[in-house]
N, C-alpha and C positions, 0 to 999 in steps of 0.2 A: 470834371468834378474834383475838388480838393478834399483829400482825406487826412485825418490825423496821422502823424508819422510814428512808426514803431522801429525798434532796433532789429527785430527779426519777424519774418512771416513764415509760418510752418504749415505746410499744405499736404494733405493726403496721407496714404500709407497705412501701416499697421500700428500696433501699440508702441513701437519704438518712437514714432513721431509724437505720440501723446507724452511719453516720458521726456522726449527731447524738448518739447515746449516747456515742460516743468523745469528741466535742468537749465534752460536758457533764461528762465524767469527769475534771475537773481541779480543782486547788485544794481537795483533800480532800472533793470532792463525792462523795456516794453515789448511784449510779444503779441502778435495777432495770429490767429489760426483759422484754417478753413478746411472742411471735409476731413476732420480727424475722426477716428473710430469712437472716441469718447472725449468729453470735455476735460481739459487738464484739471487736476485736483489742486485747488488754490492752497490747500493745507501743505502741499509739498513745494510751494513756491515761496520766494522771499516776500516778506511783508512790504518791502520797499519797491517791489516790481509791480507791473501791471499787465494782466493777461486778458485778452478780449477776443470774442469770435468775430469773424468777418461775415458780412451778409452775402458776399459774392466773391468769386475768384478775382474779379477786377479790383475790388476793394483790398483784398489780401495782397495782391501783387503791387498795387499802386501805393500801399501804405508803408513800404519798407524798401530799403536798398539792399537787404540781404534776404533772398528767397531760398527756402529749404524745402525741397521735394523729397519723396521717399526713396528707399532702396528696396527693390529696383524701381527706377523711375517709371517704367512702363512694362507691362507684361506682354503686350501685343504690338508695340511699336506705333500704336494709334492713340490710345487713351492713357491718361494718367492713372497710375496704380492707386486706387482708392476704393473703399468699400462703404463709406458713410452715406453717400448720396444715391438716390434712385436713378439719377441721370448720369451719363458718362461725361467726363471732362476730357476733351481732346487736347492733344499736345499742340495742335495748331492754334487753338484758342489761347493757350498759355503763352505760346510763342508770340502771338500778336500783342500781348500785354506787357511783355518784358521791355525795358527801355535802357538806353545807354547809361552806363555808370553803375548799374546794379551788379550784385554778385549773386551767382546762382549755384546752389549745391544740390546734388542728387546722386544716386548710385546707378551704375550701368547705363550711362547716357550713350545713345547712339552717336556715331560719328557725324551723321547728317545733321542731327539736332544741335550738337555741340558747335559744328562749324557755322551753322546759320546764326546761332545766338552770338557767337564771337564776332561775326561780321557786323552785328547790330551794336557792338560796343559793350557787351555784357561779359563780365569775368566769370568763366565757367570752371567748376571744380567737380570732378567725378570722385565721389567719396571712396568708391571701391578701387580707385587707382592708387590710393594711399596704402603703402605696403604695411604699415603698422596696423591700420584698421582691418585690412584684408586678413592678416594673421589673427588678430583678436577675434574677428568674426568667425573664424574656424572653431574657436572654443565653444561659443554658443551653438554653432551648428553641430559639432560633435556631441555635446551634451544633449541637444534636442534629438539627434538621431538615436542615441542610446535610450532616451525616454520613450521614443516611439517604439523601439524594439521591445522594451520591457512591457509596454502596454499591450502590444499586439501579439505576444507569444506566450503560451502557457509554460515555456521552459525558462530556466535560469540562464542568464548570460555566463555566469560563473562556470568555468571549465567547458564551455560550449565551443564548438568549432565555428569560427567566424572567418569570412572572406571579405576583404576590402578591395574594391576594384578602383584603381587609380591611386597614385601616391603623390598628388600635388599638395597644396596647402591643407585642404580639408581632409584628404586621405591620410596624410601623415599624422595630423592631430588625432584623428579617429583611431588609428592604429595604436597610438600611445595610450589613449584612454582605455581601449579594450584590453591591452596588455596589463594595464594597471588593475583591471577587474578580473585578472587571472583567466582570461579567455585564451584559447589557442588560435592564433591569428595568421592567416595566409594573406599576404599582400600581393596584388597582381597589377602589373603594368607592362606595357610594351616598350617602355623607355628604359634602357640599360642603367642609366644613372639613377633613376627612381628605384629600380629594383635593388641596386647596390645600397642606396640609403635605407630602403625598407629592411634590408637584411640585417642592419644593425639593431633593429627593434623587434621585428616580427619573428614568428617561429619559422615560417617558410615564405618563399617568394616564388613567383613564376610569371610567365607571359600570360596574356589573355587566352591564347590557344592552350597553354598548359592548364590554366584554370578550368577551361571547358571540359578537359579530360577528367577532372576530379570534382566537378561541380556537385555531384551527388553526396559528397562527404559533409557538407556544411549545414549547420543549424540556422545560421544567420548569414545573410549576404548584404553588404552595404555597398551601394554603387555611387561613385562620384563622377563618373565619366559621362559627359553630355553627348552620347551617341548610343545607338541601340546595340549594346553589347550582350544583353541577356535575351537571346533570340529564342524562338520556339524550340529549336533543337536542344539548346542548353537547358531551358526550363523543363523540358520533358525528362531530363536525366536527374533532376533535383529530387531531394526528399519531399514527400507529400507534406511534411510538417515544417518545411523551411519558411522562414520569415525574411522577406526581402524589403529593405529600406532603401529607397532611391532618393538621394539628395542632389542629384544632378539637376541642372537647369532644365526647365520644360522644353520638350515633352518627356524628358527623362531618358533612361537607358534600358527600359524594359519593354518587351512586346506585351503590352497590357491585355490585349485581346486574347492572346494565347494563354497568358497567366490566368485570366478568368475562366477560360475553357478548361484548363487543367486543374483549377481549384487551388492555385498557388496563392499564398498570402503575400501579395506584393502591393506596395503603396508608394506613391510619389509624395515627397514631403518638402514642399517649398516653404521659404520664409521661416525656418526654424528659429533664428535669433529673435524675430518679432513675436513668436509664439511662446518661447520658453525663457528668454532672458531680455525682455525689452528694456528694463531699467539699466542693466549693465551695458547693453549695446548702445543705449542713448548716451550714456556717460562717455563712451569711447568716441562716438560721432561728434559730441560736443567738443572734445579736445581737438579733433581734426579741424572743425569749423573755426574755432577760436585761433588756432595756430595759423590757418590760412588768412583769416581776417587781419591778424596782426602783421603778417607778411605783406598783405596788400597795402597796409597803411604805412609801411616803412619807406 
């Protein structure tokens, strides 16, 4: 079946994808969308552009040479990350619709999917492999983590004792934000280089073993490490009033069964940029997509 052609097809995901569709709908661009959380607001689109819903995944993918899927692409490695439809959209069904010559964007794409698509002649771009976007993403993540902490605790962050576990991109941005809010910040990492870098900003640093020995001091704990670092033993030594914000990728870094048993206030917070800063995040994604498309055409 022949479908009308569009400049971009935006599929699935959270509110970032909705705002992205609006951001792309400028300068006479034609945008088709499918399985978004909400319909794009035409009032935020250019009058010269055209935005339309697709009736099916097949129509969305067949209607454009540039396919944009969400960050993350999938949460379980089997289904597309989307919340708009009652039915699941499998990655295999999407794979079967992509065709040679198309350009495909998403975040956190598995190596197996990437390799298969490339063999089919599709140009693949993992958005989270872009260094500038990965760094910018930490801003929305840090702000979202702080919002979650404020909402979930009866205590002020100001002058509180905070621990940040991990000092990678997200951890380093979060430490800077917390220091700017006049928190006392302990940065913990098992990487000597990360501890050295953290020492230039935080009040104290230590290894994860050293953190475990003083875990009872903290009012707030922010975890960025995608491994179970907050074990039953460590949770047992924490303040009963502690608030734990886990921003590591699923399943997170907390023994949640033990946290519930002990009554610890611990929550896994995925997708913070989509929840707290979808518009700003979409603008950043758009810049990466446009740069990649320009490079492809040179």
